[in-house]
C-alpha positions as CSV (number, residue, x, y, z in Angstrom):
1,M,-0.1,0.0,0.0
2,R,3.0,2.3,0.8
3,S,3.9,3.3,-2.8
4,M,0.6,4.4,-3.6
5,I,2.4,7.8,-3.1
6,F,4.5,6.7,-5.9
7,L,1.5,7.1,-8.2
8,L,1.3,10.8,-6.8
9,F,4.3,11.4,-8.7
10,I,4.9,9.0,-11.7
11,P,2.1,8.8,-14.6
12,L,0.0,5.4,-14.6
13,A,1.4,5.0,-18.4
14,L,4.6,4.4,-17.1
15,S,3.8,1.6,-14.9
16,I,5.7,-1.5,-15.1
17,S,2.8,-3.9,-15.4
18,A,0.2,-2.6,-18.0
19,N,-3.4,-2.6,-17.1
20,E,-4.2,-5.5,-19.3
21,P,-6.5,-8.5,-18.0
22,G,-5.0,-11.9,-18.1
23,S,-4.9,-15.2,-16.2
24,Y,-1.8,-16.6,-14.7
25,K,-0.9,-19.5,-12.6
26,A,2.0,-20.8,-10.4
27,D,2.3,-23.1,-7.6
28,V,2.5,-20.2,-5.1
29,I,1.2,-16.6,-5.5
30,V,2.8,-14.0,-3.1
31,Y,1.0,-10.9,-2.7
32,G,3.1,-8.0,-1.5
33,S,6.3,-6.1,-2.1
34,T,7.9,-6.5,1.2
35,S,11.2,-8.0,2.2
36,A,9.1,-11.1,3.2
37,A,7.6,-11.3,-0.2
38,V,11.0,-11.6,-1.9
39,T,12.4,-14.1,0.4
40,C,9.4,-16.3,0.2
41,A,9.5,-16.3,-3.4
42,V,13.1,-17.0,-3.5
43,Q,12.8,-20.1,-1.2
44,V,9.7,-21.5,-3.1
45,H,11.9,-21.3,-6.3
46,R,14.9,-22.8,-4.6
47,M,12.6,-25.7,-3.8
48,G,11.9,-26.2,-7.4
49,L,8.4,-25.0,-7.6
50,S,6.8,-22.1,-9.6
51,V,6.1,-18.6,-7.8
52,M,4.8,-15.4,-8.8
53,I,5.0,-12.2,-6.9
54,V,1.7,-9.8,-7.4
55,S,3.1,-6.4,-6.2
56,P,1.0,-3.4,-5.5
57,D,4.4,-1.4,-5.3
58,K,6.6,-0.6,-8.3
59,H,9.6,-1.2,-6.0
60,L,10.3,-4.3,-4.3
61,G,11.6,-4.4,-0.3
62,G,9.3,-2.7,1.6
63,M,10.8,-0.4,4.3
64,S,14.2,-1.9,3.9
65,S,14.5,-0.3,0.5
66,S,12.6,2.8,1.5
67,G,14.6,4.4,4.0
68,L,15.1,2.1,6.9
69,G,18.6,1.5,6.3
70,F,19.7,1.9,10.0
71,T,18.5,-1.8,10.9
72,D,16.8,-2.6,14.1
73,T,18.4,-6.0,14.3
74,G,18.3,-7.1,17.9
75,N,20.8,-10.2,18.3
76,K,22.3,-10.6,14.9
77,E,23.1,-14.5,15.9
78,V,19.5,-15.6,15.5
79,I,19.1,-13.9,11.6
80,G,19.8,-16.7,9.3
81,G,18.9,-18.0,6.2
82,L,18.0,-15.7,3.3
83,A,17.9,-12.7,5.7
84,R,21.7,-13.1,6.3
85,E,22.1,-13.6,2.6
86,F,20.5,-10.3,2.3
87,Y,22.9,-8.6,4.5
88,Q,25.6,-10.5,2.9
89,L,24.6,-8.9,-0.7
90,I,24.8,-5.6,1.2
91,Y,28.4,-6.3,2.6
92,R,29.7,-7.4,-0.8
93,H,28.4,-4.3,-2.6
94,Y,30.3,-1.9,0.1
95,Q,33.6,-3.8,-0.4
96,M,33.6,-2.2,-3.9
97,P,35.6,1.1,-4.3
98,E,33.0,2.5,-6.5
99,A,30.3,2.0,-4.0
100,W,32.0,4.9,-1.9
101,R,30.8,7.9,-4.0
102,W,30.5,10.6,-1.4
103,Q,32.7,9.3,1.3
104,K,35.7,7.0,2.1
105,K,35.0,3.7,3.4
106,S,37.4,4.2,6.0
107,E,35.5,7.5,7.0
108,Y,32.4,5.6,7.6
109,G,34.1,2.9,9.7
110,N,32.0,0.6,12.0
111,T,29.7,3.1,13.4
112,G,26.2,2.4,14.7
113,Q,25.6,3.5,18.3
114,G,25.6,0.0,19.7
115,N,24.5,-1.4,16.2
116,P,27.8,-2.0,14.3
117,A,27.4,-1.3,10.6
118,I,29.8,-4.1,9.3
119,D,30.8,-7.5,10.6
120,G,33.9,-8.4,8.5
121,E,34.3,-11.8,10.2
122,K,30.7,-12.9,9.1
123,R,30.8,-10.8,5.8
124,T,27.7,-9.2,6.8
125,M,26.6,-5.5,6.7
126,W,23.4,-4.1,8.5
127,I,23.4,-0.4,7.8
128,F,23.0,0.7,4.1
129,E,21.6,3.3,1.5
130,P,17.9,2.8,0.2
131,H,19.0,1.9,-3.4
132,V,21.6,-0.5,-2.2
133,A,18.9,-2.5,-0.6
134,E,16.6,-2.3,-3.6
135,E,19.5,-3.5,-5.8
136,A,20.0,-6.6,-3.4
137,F,16.3,-7.6,-3.7
138,E,16.3,-7.1,-7.3
139,T,19.4,-9.4,-7.4
140,F,17.5,-12.1,-5.6
141,I,14.7,-11.8,-8.1
142,K,17.0,-12.0,-11.2
143,Q,19.1,-14.7,-9.9
144,N,16.1,-16.8,-9.1
145,N,14.2,-15.8,-12.4
146,I,11.1,-14.7,-10.3
147,T,8.2,-13.4,-12.3
148,V,7.0,-10.1,-10.6
149,F,3.6,-8.3,-11.5
150,R,4.1,-4.5,-10.5
151,D,1.6,-2.2,-9.8
152,E,-1.0,-4.6,-9.4
153,W,-3.7,-3.9,-6.6
154,L,-5.8,-6.6,-4.9
155,D,-9.6,-6.0,-5.8
156,R,-10.4,-6.2,-1.9
157,E,-14.0,-6.2,-2.6
158,N,-14.6,-9.1,-5.0
159,G,-10.9,-10.2,-5.8
160,V,-10.8,-13.4,-4.0
161,T,-12.4,-16.4,-5.0
162,K,-12.7,-19.4,-2.6
163,N,-14.0,-23.0,-2.7
164,G,-14.7,-23.5,1.0
165,T,-11.6,-22.9,2.7
166,V,-9.4,-23.0,-0.2
167,I,-8.3,-19.9,-2.1
168,V,-8.5,-20.6,-5.8
169,S,-7.5,-17.3,-7.3
170,I,-7.0,-13.5,-6.8
171,R,-7.9,-10.8,-9.2
172,T,-6.3,-7.2,-9.2
173,L,-8.0,-4.0,-10.1
174,S,-6.4,-4.4,-13.5
175,G,-8.3,-7.5,-14.3
176,K,-5.8,-10.0,-14.0
177,T,-6.3,-13.3,-12.2
178,F,-3.8,-15.1,-10.5
179,E,-4.4,-18.8,-9.7
180,G,-2.3,-20.8,-7.3
181,K,-2.1,-23.9,-4.7
182,V,-0.8,-21.8,-1.8
183,F,-1.2,-17.9,-1.3
184,I,1.1,-15.7,0.7
185,D,-0.2,-12.2,2.3
186,A,3.0,-10.5,2.5
187,T,1.9,-7.1,2.9
188,Y,2.1,-4.8,5.8
189,E,-1.8,-3.8,5.7
190,G,-2.9,-7.6,5.6
191,D,-5.5,-6.8,2.8
192,L,-5.4,-10.5,1.5
193,I,-6.2,-11.9,5.0
194,A,-9.3,-9.6,5.2
195,S,-10.4,-10.4,1.6
196,A,-10.1,-14.0,2.3
197,G,-12.6,-13.8,5.5
198,V,-9.6,-14.3,7.9
199,H,-10.3,-13.2,11.3
200,Y,-7.6,-10.4,12.5
201,T,-7.7,-7.5,14.7
202,T,-6.2,-3.9,14.9
203,G,-5.4,-1.6,17.7
204,R,-4.2,-2.6,21.1
205,E,-5.8,-5.5,23.1
206,S,-6.4,-4.9,27.1
207,N,-3.6,-6.5,29.3
208,G,-6.4,-8.7,30.6
209,T,-7.0,-10.6,27.2
210,Y,-3.6,-12.2,27.1
211,N,-2.5,-11.6,30.7
212,E,-0.1,-9.1,29.6
213,T,1.6,-5.9,31.2
214,W,2.5,-3.7,28.2
215,N,-0.6,-3.9,26.2
216,G,-3.4,-1.2,25.9
217,V,-3.2,2.4,26.9
218,Q,-0.2,3.4,28.7
219,A,-0.4,7.0,29.6
220,G,2.1,8.3,32.3
221,V,4.6,5.6,31.1
222,F,7.6,6.9,29.5
223,H,10.2,4.4,28.2
224,H,11.9,6.5,25.8
225,G,12.4,10.5,25.7
226,H,9.5,10.8,23.2
227,Y,7.2,12.8,25.8
228,F,6.8,16.3,26.8
229,K,9.1,17.0,29.9
230,D,8.0,20.4,30.4
231,K,4.3,22.0,30.9
232,V,3.2,22.8,27.5
233,D,0.0,24.6,27.0
234,P,-2.5,22.7,24.4
235,W,-4.8,25.6,23.7
236,K,-4.9,28.0,20.7
237,T,-5.0,30.9,23.0
238,P,-2.9,29.8,25.9
239,G,-4.7,29.2,29.1
240,D,-8.2,29.4,27.3
241,P,-9.9,26.0,26.6
242,S,-12.5,27.6,24.7
243,S,-10.3,28.8,22.1
244,G,-9.7,25.0,21.0
245,L,-6.9,22.9,20.8
246,L,-3.7,23.3,18.9
247,P,-3.6,20.8,15.6
248,R,-2.8,17.4,16.2
249,I,-3.8,17.1,19.8
250,S,-6.6,14.7,20.4
251,A,-9.9,15.8,22.4
252,G,-10.7,12.6,23.4
253,S,-10.1,10.6,26.6
254,T,-7.1,8.1,26.5
255,G,-9.1,5.5,28.5
256,A,-7.7,3.6,31.5
257,N,-4.3,2.2,31.7
258,G,-4.2,-1.2,30.2
259,S,-7.6,-1.1,28.4
260,A,-8.1,-1.8,24.8
261,D,-8.8,0.6,21.9
262,K,-8.4,0.7,18.2
263,K,-5.8,3.6,17.8
264,I,-2.6,2.8,15.7
265,Q,0.8,3.6,16.9
266,A,2.2,6.6,14.5
267,Y,3.6,6.4,11.0
268,C,6.3,8.5,9.3
269,Y,8.6,8.4,6.3
270,R,12.1,7.5,7.3
271,L,13.8,10.0,5.2
272,C,17.3,9.7,3.7
273,L,19.0,13.1,4.2
274,T,22.3,14.4,3.5
275,K,24.7,17.4,4.2
276,K,27.0,16.8,1.2
277,P,26.4,19.7,-1.0
278,G,27.0,17.7,-4.4
279,N,24.3,15.4,-3.4
280,R,21.8,17.6,-1.6
281,V,18.5,18.9,-2.7
282,I,17.1,21.8,-0.5
283,F,14.0,21.8,1.2
284,T,11.2,23.8,-0.4
285,K,7.7,25.0,0.6
286,P,5.2,22.2,-0.2
287,E,1.7,23.1,-1.8
288,G,-0.7,23.3,0.9
289,Y,1.9,24.5,3.7
290,D,0.2,25.8,6.9
291,S,2.6,26.7,9.5
292,S,-0.1,26.9,12.3
293,Q,0.3,23.0,12.1
294,Y,3.4,23.3,13.9
295,E,2.7,26.1,16.9
296,L,3.1,23.0,19.4
297,L,6.7,22.9,18.3
298,V,7.1,26.6,18.9
299,R,5.8,26.3,22.3
300,L,8.2,23.0,22.9
301,A,11.2,25.1,21.5
302,A,10.6,27.7,24.2
303,T,11.2,25.2,26.8
304,R,13.9,23.0,25.3
305,W,15.4,21.8,22.1
306,N,17.8,19.1,22.8
307,E,16.3,16.0,21.1
308,F,14.8,16.6,17.8
309,F,18.1,15.8,15.9
310,G,18.9,12.8,18.1
311,K,17.8,9.9,15.3
312,Y,19.5,11.2,12.4
313,D,21.6,8.1,12.2
314,P,24.4,7.8,9.7
315,I,24.3,5.4,7.0
316,P,27.1,5.3,4.1
317,N,27.9,8.2,2.1
318,L,27.3,10.8,4.4
319,K,23.4,10.0,4.4
320,T,21.3,9.5,7.2
321,D,18.2,7.6,8.1
322,V,16.1,9.9,9.8
323,N,13.4,8.6,12.5
324,N,11.1,10.1,15.0
325,H,12.6,11.4,18.0
326,G,11.4,13.8,21.1
327,P,8.0,14.8,21.7
328,F,7.2,16.5,18.5
329,S,9.1,15.1,15.5
330,F,8.3,13.3,12.4
331,D,5.8,10.9,13.8
332,N,2.3,12.3,12.5
333,I,0.6,10.9,15.9
334,G,-3.1,10.3,15.7
335,M,-3.5,10.7,12.0
336,N,-3.5,7.1,10.9
337,W,-6.1,5.6,13.1
338,D,-8.4,4.3,10.4
339,Y,-5.6,3.3,7.9
340,P,-5.5,-0.5,8.3
341,D,-9.3,-1.0,7.1
342,A,-9.5,2.2,4.9
343,S,-10.3,1.9,1.4
344,Y,-7.6,2.5,-1.2
345,E,-8.9,6.0,-1.7
346,R,-9.0,6.9,2.1
347,R,-5.3,5.5,2.4
348,R,-4.1,7.7,0.0
349,E,-5.7,10.7,1.6
350,I,-3.8,9.5,4.7
351,I,-0.7,9.1,3.0
352,R,-0.9,12.8,1.4
353,E,-1.6,14.2,4.7
354,H,1.4,12.5,6.1
355,I,3.6,13.7,3.2
356,L,2.2,17.2,3.7
357,Y,3.0,17.0,7.5
358,Q,6.5,15.9,7.1
359,K,7.5,18.1,4.3
360,G,6.0,20.9,5.7
361,L,7.9,20.5,9.0
362,L,11.2,20.2,7.3
363,Y,10.4,23.7,5.7
364,F,9.0,24.9,9.0
365,M,12.4,24.1,10.8
366,A,14.4,25.5,8.1
367,T,12.6,28.8,7.6
368,D,10.5,29.8,10.6
369,K,11.9,32.5,12.7
370,R,10.0,31.8,15.7
371,L,12.5,28.8,16.0
372,P,15.9,29.1,17.6
373,G,18.3,30.4,14.9
374,W,20.6,27.4,15.5
375,V,17.9,24.9,14.9
376,R,17.1,26.8,11.4
377,D,20.9,26.9,10.8
378,T,21.2,23.3,11.4
379,M,18.2,22.1,9.4
380,N,19.4,24.4,6.4
381,K,22.5,22.2,6.1
382,W,20.5,19.2,5.4
383,G,18.6,18.2,2.1
384,F,17.3,15.2,0.4
385,S,19.7,12.8,-1.1
386,K,19.8,13.4,-5.0
387,D,20.6,10.0,-5.7
388,E,18.0,8.3,-3.6
389,F,14.2,8.1,-4.8
390,A,15.1,10.2,-7.8
391,D,11.9,9.0,-9.7
392,N,9.9,10.1,-6.7
393,G,10.8,13.6,-6.1
394,Y,13.7,12.2,-3.7
395,W,11.0,11.0,-1.1
396,P,10.7,7.3,0.0
397,Y,8.3,5.0,-1.8
398,N,6.9,3.5,1.2
399,I,5.0,5.3,4.4
400,Y,6.5,3.4,7.6
401,V,3.5,1.3,8.2
402,R,4.6,0.2,11.8
403,E,1.5,-1.8,12.5
404,A,-2.0,-2.5,10.8
405,R,-4.0,-5.5,10.7
406,R,-2.7,-8.6,12.8
407,M,-4.2,-12.0,12.0
408,L,-5.8,-14.1,14.7
409,G,-4.5,-17.4,13.6
410,E,-3.4,-20.8,14.9
411,Y,-1.3,-19.4,17.5
412,V,-1.3,-15.9,18.9
413,M,2.1,-14.8,20.1
414,T,1.9,-12.7,23.0
415,E,4.4,-10.8,25.6
416,N,4.5,-14.1,27.5
417,D,6.3,-15.6,24.7
418,I,8.5,-12.6,23.9
419,M,9.5,-12.5,27.6
420,G,10.2,-16.3,27.6
421,R,7.3,-17.2,30.2
422,R,6.1,-19.8,27.9
423,S,7.8,-22.0,25.1
424,V,6.3,-22.1,21.8
425,P,5.5,-25.6,20.4
426,R,6.5,-25.4,16.9
427,P,9.3,-22.6,16.2
428,A,9.5,-21.2,12.8
429,G,12.2,-18.6,13.4
430,M,13.4,-16.2,16.1
431,G,13.2,-12.5,17.1
432,S,15.1,-10.6,19.6
433,Y,14.3,-7.1,19.8
434,T,12.9,-4.8,22.4
435,M,9.3,-4.8,22.7
436,D,8.5,-1.3,21.3
437,S,5.9,0.8,20.1
438,H,5.8,4.3,19.0
439,N,3.4,6.9,20.5
440,V,-0.3,6.3,19.5
441,E,-2.0,9.6,20.9
442,R,-1.4,13.1,21.9
443,Y,-3.8,14.2,24.5
444,V,-4.6,16.7,27.2
445,T,-3.6,15.8,30.9
446,G,-5.9,16.3,33.8
447,E,-3.9,19.1,34.6
448,G,-4.4,20.9,31.5
449,Y,-1.0,20.1,29.6
450,V,-0.2,18.4,26.2
451,Q,1.3,15.0,26.8
452,N,2.1,11.7,24.5
453,E,0.8,8.1,25.0
454,G,1.8,4.9,23.9
455,D,5.4,4.9,23.5
456,I,6.9,1.7,24.9
457,G,10.2,0.2,24.9
458,V,10.5,-3.0,27.1
459,E,13.9,-5.0,26.9
460,I,13.6,-8.8,26.6
461,P,15.8,-11.4,28.4
462,K,17.0,-13.1,25.5
463,P,16.0,-14.1,21.8
464,Y,12.7,-16.0,21.6
465,Q,11.0,-18.5,19.2
466,I,8.2,-17.6,16.8
467,D,5.5,-20.1,16.4
468,L,4.7,-21.6,13.1
469,G,0.9,-21.2,14.1
470,S,1.3,-17.4,14.1
471,I,2.0,-17.4,10.3
472,M,-1.2,-19.7,9.6
473,P,-5.0,-18.9,9.7
474,V,-7.2,-21.0,11.4
475,K,-7.7,-24.0,9.2
476,D,-11.8,-23.6,9.3
477,E,-11.2,-20.1,7.8
478,C,-8.5,-20.6,5.3
479,S,-6.5,-23.6,4.7
480,N,-3.9,-22.6,1.9
481,L,-2.9,-19.1,3.1
482,L,0.3,-18.0,5.0
483,V,1.0,-14.9,6.4
484,P,4.6,-13.8,7.4
485,V,4.0,-10.1,8.1
486,C,0.6,-9.4,9.6
487,V,1.3,-12.3,12.2
488,S,-1.0,-13.6,14.7
489,C,0.0,-11.5,17.8
490,S,-0.8,-9.0,20.3
491,H,-0.1,-5.2,19.7
492,I,3.0,-5.4,22.1
493,A,4.1,-8.6,20.8
494,F,4.2,-7.2,17.4
495,G,6.3,-4.4,18.7
496,S,9.3,-6.8,18.8
497,I,8.2,-9.0,15.8
498,R,7.6,-6.2,13.4
499,M,11.5,-5.8,12.3
500,E,12.6,-6.1,8.8
501,P,15.2,-9.0,9.5
502,V,12.1,-10.9,11.3
503,F,9.9,-10.5,8.2
504,M,12.7,-11.8,5.8
505,I,12.9,-15.1,8.3
506,L,9.1,-15.5,8.2
507,G,8.8,-14.9,4.8
508,Q,11.3,-17.8,3.8
509,S,9.8,-20.0,6.5
510,A,6.4,-19.4,4.8
511,G,7.9,-20.3,1.5
512,I,9.2,-23.6,3.0
513,V,5.9,-24.5,4.4
514,A,4.0,-23.6,0.9
515,S,6.5,-26.0,-0.8
516,L,6.4,-28.8,1.3
517,A,2.7,-28.8,1.4
518,I,2.5,-28.9,-2.3
519,K,5.2,-31.5,-2.8
520,T,3.6,-33.9,-0.3
521,G,0.0,-33.2,-1.3
522,S,-0.7,-32.3,2.3
523,G,-2.4,-29.0,3.6
524,I,-0.3,-26.5,5.3
525,H,-1.9,-27.3,8.6
526,S,-1.4,-30.9,8.1
527,L,2.3,-31.3,7.7
528,P,4.2,-32.9,10.4
529,Y,6.4,-30.3,12.2
530,D,9.5,-32.5,12.2
531,R,9.5,-32.6,8.5
532,I,9.2,-28.7,8.5
533,R,11.8,-28.2,11.2
534,R,14.1,-30.5,9.0
535,E,13.7,-27.9,5.9
536,L,14.0,-25.0,8.2
537,V,17.2,-25.9,9.5
538,A,18.6,-27.0,6.2
539,S,17.9,-23.9,4.7
540,G,19.7,-21.8,7.4
541,Q,17.1,-21.0,9.7
542,I,17.9,-20.6,13.0
543,L,15.3,-22.0,15.8
544,Q,17.2,-22.0,19.2
545,Y,19.3,-19.6,20.8
546,K,22.0,-21.2,23.1
């Protein structure tokens, strides 16, 4: 869904996949363009079966190739298989002298604030430029001769044909039909699971649902620095509630701590910026710019400004992967709550609003004299990287959908699995990252000041196993679908699982299960786990941490 923004800049006539109806068939049909979509397809091909990727995006790789170059890896020892092969492709690229156009390799070194970029001994590199990641995914596609249909959007209303619990085919808005034996939903949104009638959830469960601690509303809980540390007035006229709230502050109640809601953690674009003059494109005033949208930032600046530039993480060639940081930053808090179930048209509106917010924020910081001079001076040293996303106005293709739908499948991963309080019966891969959620809402406290809610970061004791049932729907709902991204888990468990290396791992595992089911003539739910486990291990997946 994310590269719908691509369509805002590129005429439809230039789309890679022409809008001509047709019928296509393969053993496995992968719907999506994420890193999981690629690893799944590669695994199916390596196991000798036919596979097609039906991609709503024109560019493959999801967030890994759309700005998230400062990889959140957790414990790298549990990243194996095709995921590790991907990072080895990145490593090989940066061994070439011509890869260092704007910076000497020796100048970049092994930086990364506890997340070293380069592991020379194991020939992997974990931090990279967006276009390098995309090239690596395209290398996977070419090496394995995988057919990709690009700019093909699932007909979410009538595009899934089922015979009982079996998906027979899917149809895209262009009229193309894709028939397969097993289907994979490898999207960030879970559009195929929804259209196939598979149960799912959105938002946050209550802590009582799965006997958790860090789910639901978390007002007054501050695990990071992304909250207001000073008393900042939320009203248009300070001290006057009758004047109305400043933009992007919710008027509603947050609910009791630990209670459930349908609100979604904030999205943003992971911008690729640079200070290098020869590669820098200056920020300009976006159409529709409204400086009043950033009044809250002006009031914040009057109290402190020591956080905003804290997540300009260095990636090669004097570029940076820019993420949200501080109480008011690139996260567009509260403006995406209806995104998961929204129509394509409504999602486009949400995406346009996020782009305007973030482009406007860049311009505001660079020009508005209500901000400290040093802030404007600092911002004016930055610009878009001219050699990234050049066909999209130097803007990332994908909005960072940190969370959307989550399937309710054969096994629901919860905080208890992540924290090691229970053992999963059928491991399909491992995760290791902190249970992390960005802010969900900006609200007014009982004392009358603005505050953020939902930002959680809970360290886990050790790497954990992810159960096979979390990528499988309940058999009675759908018996030939696998879901390696919108996995079956609680909100706070997804906060750890939702990392790009894990999506690659689960994508490969989905490819293994799909292939074994087809080869043996069994359903995906009927395969003996011992047989699956042997193939997982043989394919390089890591299922146990010493």
